[in-house]
BAFI-3210 file (N, C-alpha, C; in Angstrom, 3 decimals, decimal comma, padded with zeros to 6 digits):
// residues 174
n [1|2|3|4|5|6|7|8|9|10|11|12|13|14|15|16|17|18|19|20|21|22|23|24|25|26|27|28|29|30|31|32|33|34|35|36|37|38|39|40|41|42|43|44|45|46|47|48|49|50|51|52|53|54|55|56|57|58|59|60|61|62|63|64|65|66|67|68|69|70|71|72|73|74|75|76|77|78|79|80|81|82|83|84|85|86|87|88|89|90|91|92|93|94|95|96|97|98|99|100|101|102|103|104|105|106|107|108|109|110|111|112|113|114|115|116|117|118|119|120|121|122|123|124|125|126|127|128|129|130|131|132|133|134|135|136|137|138|139|140|141|142|143|144|145|146|147|148|149|150|151|152|153|154|155|156|157|158|159|160|161|162|163|164|165|166|167|168|169|170|171|172|173|174]
n.u [096,452|096,696|094,147|093,022|094,192|093,247|090,605|090,621|091,432|089,353|087,324|088,116|087,983|085,288|084,323|085,370|084,019|081,461|081,684|082,248|079,873|078,259|079,427|078,951|076,169|075,778|076,996|075,285|072,852|073,519|074,087|071,526|070,286|071,800|071,128|068,405|068,624|069,910|067,872|066,036|067,525|067,619|064,901|064,600|066,351|064,982|062,662|063,832|064,810|062,401|061,232|063,147|062,900|060,257|060,537|062,323|060,705|058,718|060,247|061,003|058,480|057,784|059,804|059,100|056,603|057,535|059,100|057,074|055,681|057,645|057,773|055,222|055,481|057,478|056,100|054,134|055,747|056,751|054,373|053,728|055,876|055,376|052,929|053,863|055,552|053,631|052,106|053,981|054,400|051,838|051,679|053,665|052,491|050,171|051,348|052,508|050,209|048,995|050,916|050,711|048,096|048,369|050,192|048,618|046,583|048,025|048,994|046,639|045,759|047,888|047,572|045,122|045,718|047,548|045,967|044,445|043,853|046,491|046,084|043,774|044,649|046,673|045,206|043,742|045,777|046,959|045,044|045,240|046,881|050,339|052,152|050,612|050,078|052,664|053,207|051,430|052,349|054,834|054,474|054,133|055,231|058,229|057,931|055,185|054,940|056,346|054,747|052,353|053,238|054,012|051,661|050,769|050,365|053,148|054,467|053,458|054,321|057,088|057,492|056,490|058,278|060,636|059,875|059,564|062,164|063,489|062,426|063,571|062,614|063,705|065,935|068,168|067,374|064,635]
n.v [111,547|110,505|110,685|109,006|106,617|106,337|106,157|103,782|101,957|102,207|101,280|098,577|097,641|097,927|096,061|093,724|093,671|093,348|090,832|089,383|089,579|088,161|085,611|085,068|085,005|082,797|080,795|080,842|080,101|077,572|076,418|076,367|074,560|072,246|071,848|071,238|068,805|067,324|067,224|065,663|063,305|062,694|062,153|059,904|058,212|057,908|056,640|054,270|053,217|052,791|050,862|048,856|048,225|047,294|045,055|043,500|043,013|041,461|039,254|038,302|037,580|035,552|033,711|033,089|031,832|029,679|028,337|027,580|025,822|023,892|022,873|021,728|019,770|018,202|017,263|015,762|013,843|012,549|011,458|009,761|008,021|006,867|005,599|003,805|002,201|001,126|-000,283|-002,155|-003,566|-004,586|-006,155|-008,056|-009,271|-010,312|-012,088|-013,868|-014,874|-016,050|-017,977|-019,550|-020,466|-021,957|-023,883|-025,109|-026,108|-027,848|-029,528|-030,625|-031,945|-033,726|-035,216|-036,362|-038,027|-039,648|-041,168|-042,520|-045,474|-047,134|-048,006|-046,612|-043,947|-044,000|-044,404|-042,037|-040,097|-040,860|-039,987|-037,260|-034,132|-034,340|-032,615|-031,596|-033,947|-034,640|-032,542|-033,107|-035,619|-034,857|-033,819|-036,044|-038,872|-040,705|-043,498|-043,855|-042,612|-044,423|-046,724|-045,830|-045,098|-047,522|-048,667|-047,099|-046,038|-046,958|-045,159|-042,625|-042,645|-042,624|-040,109|-038,416|-039,059|-037,924|-035,242|-034,940|-035,373|-033,216|-031,189|-031,739|-033,711|-036,106|-035,671|-036,019|-034,577|-034,409]
n.w [-044,076|-041,630|-040,880|-042,671|-041,979|-039,389|-039,989|-041,399|-039,425|-037,695|-039,366|-039,804|-037,196|-036,786|-038,629|-037,517|-035,084|-035,991|-037,157|-034,888|-033,536|-035,261|-035,007|-032,306|-032,354|-034,013|-032,449|-030,226|-031,414|-032,282|-029,827|-028,632|-030,355|-029,861|-027,172|-027,453|-028,813|-026,844|-024,938|-026,361|-026,489|-023,759|-023,296|-024,920|-023,569|-021,134|-022,066|-022,971|-020,555|-019,204|-020,892|-020,639|-017,918|-017,867|-019,511|-017,991|-015,763|-016,982|-017,747|-015,211|-014,226|-016,035|-015,422|-012,814|-013,243|-014,732|-012,834|-011,070|-012,737|-013,088|-010,500|-010,338|-012,311|-011,150|-008,910|-010,205|-011,417|-009,163|-008,150|-010,276|-010,129|-007,646|-008,236|-010,103|-008,542|-006,814|-008,679|-009,546|-007,168|-006,810|-009,086|-008,509|-006,283|-007,488|-009,307|-007,531|-006,290|-008,525|-009,106|-006,790|-007,129|-009,502|-008,594|-006,637|-008,231|-009,919|-007,960|-007,024|-009,332|-009,602|-007,252|-007,827|-010,050|-008,798|-007,124|-008,934|-010,888|-012,636|-015,316|-016,090|-015,825|-017,765|-020,143|-020,227|-020,387|-022,777|-024,556|-024,380|-025,352|-025,958|-024,668|-022,551|-021,192|-020,433|-018,715|-016,621|-015,776|-014,919|-012,367|-010,807|-008,765|-009,496|-009,500|-009,906|-012,406|-014,005|-013,856|-015,039|-017,628|-018,593|-019,314|-021,341|-024,817|-026,739|-028,527|-027,791|-025,129|-025,508|-026,721|-024,715|-022,699|-023,719|-023,612|-020,855|-020,067|-021,221|-019,648|-017,249|-015,505|-014,765|-013,276|-010,478|-008,254|-008,506]
ca.u [096,803|096,348|092,707|092,717|094,642|092,311|089,381|090,867|091,456|087,970|086,563|088,523|087,446|083,852|084,120|085,645|082,937|080,304|082,019|082,143|078,452|077,764|079,916|078,206|074,811|075,871|077,246|074,065|071,865|074,001|073,937|070,106|070,040|072,433|070,316|067,193|069,038|070,161|066,553|065,500|068,281|067,159|063,592|064,831|066,970|063,903|061,846|064,591|064,831|061,057|061,114|064,053|062,286|059,075|061,038|062,855|059,545|058,101|061,140|060,871|057,162|057,861|060,654|058,293|055,644|058,304|059,453|055,842|055,418|058,637|057,339|054,079|055,999|058,171|055,055|053,518|056,727|056,771|053,139|053,863|056,833|054,658|051,985|054,651|055,963|052,431|051,742|054,958|054,093|050,592|052,023|054,372|051,498|049,326|052,146|052,629|048,884|048,838|051,828|050,102|046,919|048,864|050,750|047,501|045,903|048,878|049,038|045,354|045,789|048,842|046,936|044,064|046,345|048,210|044,928|043,826|044,492|047,490|045,526|042,841|045,474|047,372|044,273|043,408|046,963|047,121|044,085|045,581|048,060|051,524|052,732|049,776|050,300|053,998|053,100|050,751|053,269|055,961|054,150|053,966|056,439|058,835|057,363|053,853|055,156|056,757|053,598|051,396|053,832|054,051|050,336|050,443|050,810|054,605|054,918|053,136|055,192|058,431|057,472|056,302|059,546|061,549|059,408|059,892|063,614|063,822|062,000|064,343|061,836|064,455|067,130|068,211|066,670|063,180]
ca.v [110,201|110,103|110,524|107,814|105,504|106,226|105,649|102,389|101,198|102,201|100,412|097,186|097,328|097,765|094,777|092,647|093,673|092,777|089,414|088,840|089,483|087,050|084,358|084,852|084,603|081,427|079,911|080,793|079,310|076,182|075,985|076,037|073,335|071,143|071,628|070,523|067,425|066,682|066,951|064,508|062,124|062,384|061,515|058,551|057,452|057,577|055,618|053,025|052,714|052,286|049,623|047,881|047,821|046,482|043,785|042,746|042,544|040,378|038,092|037,782|036,947|034,295|032,805|032,637|030,858|028,505|027,635|026,950|024,686|022,868|022,244|020,887|018,611|017,357|016,584|014,755|012,766|011,789|010,668|008,697|007,056|006,142|004,706|002,745|001,287|000,409|-001,226|-003,241|-004,372|-005,298|-007,171|-009,123|-009,987|-011,080|-013,203|-014,825|-015,516|-016,911|-019,107|-020,401|-021,106|-022,991|-024,973|-025,820|-026,829|-028,963|-030,438|-031,335|-032,871|-034,781|-036,078|-037,111|-039,078|-040,573|-042,036|-043,212|-046,715|-046,864|-048,216|-045,506|-042,752|-044,168|-044,188|-040,599|-039,360|-041,180|-039,198|-035,823|-033,651|-034,895|-031,611|-031,558|-035,200|-034,549|-031,616|-033,821|-036,649|-034,166|-033,601|-037,322|-039,579|-041,503|-044,857|-043,763|-042,321|-045,651|-047,630|-045,290|-045,142|-048,919|-049,008|-046,153|-046,303|-046,803|-043,946|-041,493|-042,748|-042,207|-038,653|-037,802|-039,255|-036,876|-033,956|-034,927|-035,287|-031,816|-030,362|-032,091|-034,548|-037,273|-035,305|-036,667|-033,761|-034,495]
ca.w [-043,951|-040,291|-040,853|-043,418|-041,160|-038,289|-040,565|-041,737|-038,161|-037,229|-040,257|-039,529|-035,881|-036,974|-039,300|-036,550|-034,112|-036,665|-037,256|-033,538|-033,249|-036,061|-034,405|-031,061|-032,708|-034,532|-031,299|-029,410|-032,148|-032,240|-028,436|-028,460|-031,123|-029,115|-025,975|-027,872|-029,113|-025,542|-024,362|-027,078|-026,027|-022,398|-023,431|-025,451|-022,483|-020,194|-022,724|-022,961|-019,173|-018,933|-021,664|-020,020|-016,650|-018,197|-020,045|-016,848|-014,986|-017,749|-017,634|-013,843|-014,137|-016,773|-014,638|-011,674|-013,775|-015,116|-011,596|-010,584|-013,630|-012,772|-009,253|-010,673|-013,045|-010,168|-008,121|-011,076|-011,576|-007,911|-008,120|-011,279|-009,571|-006,600|-008,899|-010,731|-007,469|-006,376|-009,740|-009,505|-005,988|-007,107|-010,079|-007,797|-005,473|-008,407|-009,828|-006,431|-006,160|-009,697|-008,906|-005,766|-007,734|-010,416|-007,790|-006,008|-009,300|-010,310|-006,824|-007,008|-010,478|-009,267|-006,250|-008,508|-010,847|-007,870|-006,588|-010,053|-011,323|-013,675|-016,655|-016,365|-016,027|-019,043|-021,255|-020,259|-020,848|-024,201|-025,325|-024,247|-026,072|-025,300|-023,763|-021,349|-020,483|-019,824|-017,579|-015,525|-015,281|-014,282|-010,964|-010,110|-008,332|-010,569|-009,502|-010,501|-013,830|-014,698|-013,929|-016,011|-018,964|-019,027|-019,836|-022,418|-026,182|-026,714|-029,234|-026,906|-023,963|-025,923|-026,913|-023,388|-021,985|-024,203|-023,062|-019,423|-019,953|-021,533|-018,518|-016,060|-014,594|-014,347|-012,532|-009,160|-007,263|-008,674]
c.u [096,457|094,854|092,336|093,085|093,678|090,986|089,515|090,840|090,036|087,114|086,865|087,948|085,943|083,541|084,349|084,531|081,693|080,477|081,843|080,687|077,859|078,187|079,155|076,781|074,791|076,077|076,004|073,001|072,245|073,839|072,486|069,756|070,608|071,629|069,016|067,509|069,303|068,841|065,914|066,205|067,856|065,796|063,736|065,443|065,899|062,992|062,541|064,604|063,470|060,838|061,941|063,446|061,069|059,503|061,585|061,721|058,851|058,935|061,031|059,551|057,172|058,726|059,886|057,291|056,355|058,695|058,225|055,516|056,374|058,267|056,174|054,540|056,702|057,165|054,427|054,456|056,799|055,543|053,232|054,804|056,172|053,671|052,715|055,081|054,771|052,026|052,697|054,706|052,836|050,846|052,725|053,399|050,622|050,072|052,302|051,312|048,664|049,714|051,241|048,889|047,361|049,415|049,635|046,764|046,710|048,960|047,760|045,292|046,713|048,230|045,857|044,672|047,070|047,193|044,304|044,565|045,380|046,901|044,570|043,627|046,169|046,432|043,882|044,578|047,252|046,221|044,419|046,718|049,282|052,170|051,949|049,978|051,647|053,953|052,445|051,681|054,442|055,726|054,006|055,312|056,928|058,232|055,983|053,970|055,470|055,587|052,600|051,949|053,902|052,727|049,915|050,872|052,319|055,106|054,640|054,065|056,601|058,503|057,360|057,581|060,554|061,164|059,753|061,387|064,076|063,476|062,694|063,591|062,650|065,766|067,048|067,439|065,160|062,651]
c.v [109,675|109,855|109,226|106,569|105,299|105,686|104,162|101,520|101,098|101,261|098,937|096,760|097,091|096,416|093,602|092,544|093,050|091,269|088,718|088,646|088,316|085,714|084,053|084,408|083,160|080,444|079,774|079,934|077,827|075,606|075,584|074,728|072,110|070,836|070,885|069,048|066,646|066,341|065,726|063,222|061,713|061,681|060,077|057,653|057,016|056,497|054,261|052,403|052,121|050,951|048,511|047,339|046,919|045,104|042,919|042,206|041,368|039,105|037,463|037,029|035,589|033,274|032,238|031,572|029,556|027,680|026,922|025,716|023,541|022,136|021,289|019,618|017,657|016,586|015,463|013,568|011,904|010,896|009,491|007,610|006,220|005,144|003,520|001,722|000,463|-000,649|-002,422|-004,158|-005,207|-006,426|-008,345|-009,953|-010,873|-012,280|-014,293|-015,582|-016,489|-018,157|-020,084|-021,149|-022,241|-024,184|-025,790|-026,671|-028,062|-030,002|-031,278|-032,349|-034,044|-035,750|-036,947|-038,283|-040,092|-041,588|-042,921|-044,519|-046,394|-046,995|-047,090|-044,217|-042,819|-043,898|-042,710|-039,801|-039,641|-040,304|-037,705|-035,439|-034,038|-033,893|-031,542|-032,814|-035,171|-033,637|-032,305|-034,865|-036,042|-033,996|-034,893|-037,890|-040,451|-042,901|-044,866|-043,497|-043,611|-046,610|-047,151|-045,441|-046,569|-049,319|-048,092|-046,684|-046,031|-045,539|-042,705|-041,483|-042,273|-040,687|-037,937|-037,943|-038,189|-035,508|-033,848|-034,764|-033,852|-030,891|-030,741|-032,952|-035,702|-036,919|-035,898|-035,884|-033,929|-035,763]
c.w [-042,567|-040,203|-041,575|-042,622|-039,998|-038,800|-040,883|-040,478|-037,624|-038,074|-039,994|-038,185|-035,987|-037,640|-038,333|-035,522|-034,731|-036,832|-035,917|-033,183|-034,024|-035,452|-033,130|-031,363|-033,225|-033,373|-030,429|-030,098|-032,099|-030,839|-028,168|-029,184|-030,397|-027,859|-026,315|-028,160|-027,824|-024,850|-025,030|-026,633|-024,625|-022,438|-023,921|-024,371|-021,472|-020,787|-022,688|-021,564|-018,798|-019,642|-021,030|-018,722|-016,886|-018,698|-018,915|-015,975|-015,681|-017,648|-016,246|-013,670|-014,852|-016,027|-013,448|-012,118|-014,153|-013,894|-011,019|-011,420|-013,322|-011,485|-009,516|-011,388|-012,083|-009,316|-008,940|-011,279|-010,318|-007,806|-009,085|-010,775|-008,477|-007,209|-009,536|-009,684|-006,988|-007,409|-009,742|-008,313|-006,222|-008,104|-009,404|-006,959|-006,361|-008,980|-008,766|-006,242|-007,313|-009,577|-007,889|-006,318|-008,660|-009,650|-007,140|-007,043|-009,705|-009,194|-006,774|-008,148|-010,171|-008,269|-006,896|-009,290|-009,962|-007,337|-007,676|-010,340|-012,513|-015,080|-017,037|-016,659|-017,379|-020,209|-021,364|-020,840|-022,319|-025,072|-025,308|-025,197|-025,263|-024,329|-022,455|-020,511|-019,769|-018,600|-016,380|-014,924|-014,523|-012,783|-010,158|-009,673|-009,481|-010,640|-010,159|-012,006|-014,576|-014,858|-014,992|-017,420|-019,499|-019,671|-020,993|-023,774|-026,219|-027,419|-028,381|-025,696|-024,306|-026,070|-025,570|-022,569|-022,414|-023,636|-021,580|-019,213|-020,216|-020,370|-017,219|-015,070|-014,052|-013,669|-011,144|-008,119|-007,346|-008,101]
res [m|k|k|f|l|a|f|l|i|l|f|v|t|f|l|q|a|e|n|l|v|d|c|n|q|i|f|e|a|r|k|d|e|i|l|r|e|l|d|k|l|d|e|k|q|e|e|f|e|t|y|k|e|a|k|l|n|l|i|k|e|k|e|k|k|l|q|e|r|e|k|e|v|q|k|a|l|k|k|a|e|e|y|k|k|q|a|e|e|l|k|k|k|n|e|e|i|l|k|n|i|k|e|a|k|e|d|k|i|s|k|t|y|m|k|m|k|d|s|k|a|a|s|i|l|d|a|m|e|q|k|d|a|a|r|i|l|f|g|l|k|a|s|k|i|s|k|i|m|a|k|m|n|p|q|n|a|a|t|i|t|k|l|l|e|e|n|g|a|f|e|e|n|k]
***
């Protein structure tokens, strides 16, 4: 029995030792597999970092180009604003010149009609469109207007009088 018991203990110990060897081999194999997976993860991490860096560089480059474009647009806007101001100034000058020309023209016409005999002026104004005749009479003195209108066709004179009244020719300041 002692022999059997010793044999049994020896047999159980042998089985445990064999089991232990199997476990160690399994752990070692698993350890190698885990290390390979870690290496793969490290490679993927490096690839990701490289991609991330390249993407950031691309974004920085695009931002730089965008800032340059914005500067160009700002310059163009400033130029456009300057051109607009110049155009407005030129327009004001042209309007002033045109106003002076019209005033000189009307002044010359007024002087011409002031020097003309009343009957001649009346016959000319009778033949004109009533608005044009009213505009010419508007530039004359009230005494001259009355003398000319007295010699005009009464219907034309009445219509021209209304036109002059609408334009304020008979106000006290005129």
